C-alpha positions as CSV (number, residue, x, y, z in Angstrom):
1,M,-48.2,-15.3,0.3
2,G,-45.6,-12.5,0.0
3,L,-42.3,-12.6,1.7
4,D,-43.3,-9.9,4.3
5,V,-46.2,-12.1,5.5
6,V,-44.1,-15.2,5.5
7,E,-41.6,-13.5,7.8
8,L,-44.4,-12.2,10.0
9,V,-45.9,-15.7,10.3
10,M,-42.5,-17.1,11.2
11,A,-42.1,-14.4,13.9
12,V,-45.5,-15.2,15.3
13,E,-44.8,-18.9,15.3
14,E,-41.6,-18.3,17.3
15,E,-43.1,-15.7,19.7
16,F,-46.1,-17.8,20.6
17,S,-44.6,-21.3,20.1
18,I,-47.3,-22.3,17.6
19,E,-47.3,-23.7,14.0
20,V,-49.2,-22.1,11.2
21,N,-49.4,-24.2,8.1
22,D,-49.4,-22.5,4.7
23,E,-53.1,-23.3,4.0
24,E,-54.2,-21.7,7.3
25,A,-51.8,-18.7,6.8
26,A,-53.4,-18.0,3.4
27,Q,-56.8,-17.6,5.1
28,L,-55.5,-15.0,7.6
29,A,-56.1,-11.8,5.7
30,T,-56.5,-9.3,8.5
31,C,-54.7,-8.5,11.7
32,G,-57.7,-9.5,13.7
33,S,-58.0,-12.9,12.0
34,L,-54.4,-13.6,12.8
35,A,-55.0,-12.6,16.5
36,D,-58.0,-14.8,16.7
37,Y,-56.1,-17.7,15.2
38,V,-53.2,-17.2,17.7
39,V,-55.6,-17.1,20.7
40,K,-57.3,-20.3,19.4
41,Q,-54.0,-22.1,19.1
42,L,-52.9,-21.0,22.6
43,R,-56.2,-22.0,24.2
44,A,-56.0,-25.4,22.6
45,R,-52.8,-26.1,24.6
46,G,-54.1,-24.5,27.8
47,D,-52.2,-21.2,27.6
48,T,-54.1,-18.6,29.6
49,R,-52.8,-15.3,28.0
50,T,-55.6,-12.9,27.5
51,E,-56.8,-11.7,24.1
52,D,-55.5,-8.2,25.0
53,E,-52.0,-9.6,25.9
54,V,-51.9,-11.5,22.6
55,W,-53.1,-8.5,20.6
56,T,-50.5,-6.2,22.2
57,R,-47.6,-8.5,21.4
58,L,-49.0,-9.3,17.9
59,K,-49.4,-5.6,17.1
60,D,-45.7,-5.1,18.1
61,L,-44.6,-8.0,15.8
62,I,-46.7,-6.6,12.9
63,V,-45.0,-3.1,13.3
64,E,-41.6,-4.7,13.5
65,Q,-42.0,-7.1,10.6
66,L,-43.9,-4.9,8.2
67,G,-42.4,-1.6,9.1
68,V,-45.7,0.1,9.6
69,K,-46.8,2.6,12.2
70,A,-48.6,1.2,15.3
71,D,-51.7,3.4,14.6
72,E,-52.1,1.6,11.3
73,V,-52.4,-1.8,12.9
74,K,-56.1,-2.3,13.6
75,R,-57.9,-5.6,13.9
76,E,-59.7,-5.0,10.6
77,A,-56.6,-3.9,8.7
78,K,-55.8,-6.2,5.8
79,F,-52.1,-7.2,5.4
80,Y,-51.9,-6.5,1.7
81,E,-54.4,-3.8,1.0
82,D,-54.1,-1.7,4.1
83,L,-50.6,-2.4,5.4
84,G,-48.8,-2.9,2.0
85,A,-47.3,-6.3,2.8
86,G,-45.7,-7.9,-0.1
């Protein structure tokens, strides 16, 4: 996992008060897979935020952490290949 993605995962953990272990993080190759993972973790603890609410905030975090444009952040976008994370 590159430094950009590590920093993104840390920001996601802080924002949503969840923990993402290294093994799980390595499996999250796309923005959508990360969003689904966050929603799953939130649901497990009874958080009722909608998928749209999570996606909106997650998209903002991806833009902030990776320095990409908002229109580049799509659910199918891959962190390394499409967004140039390193």
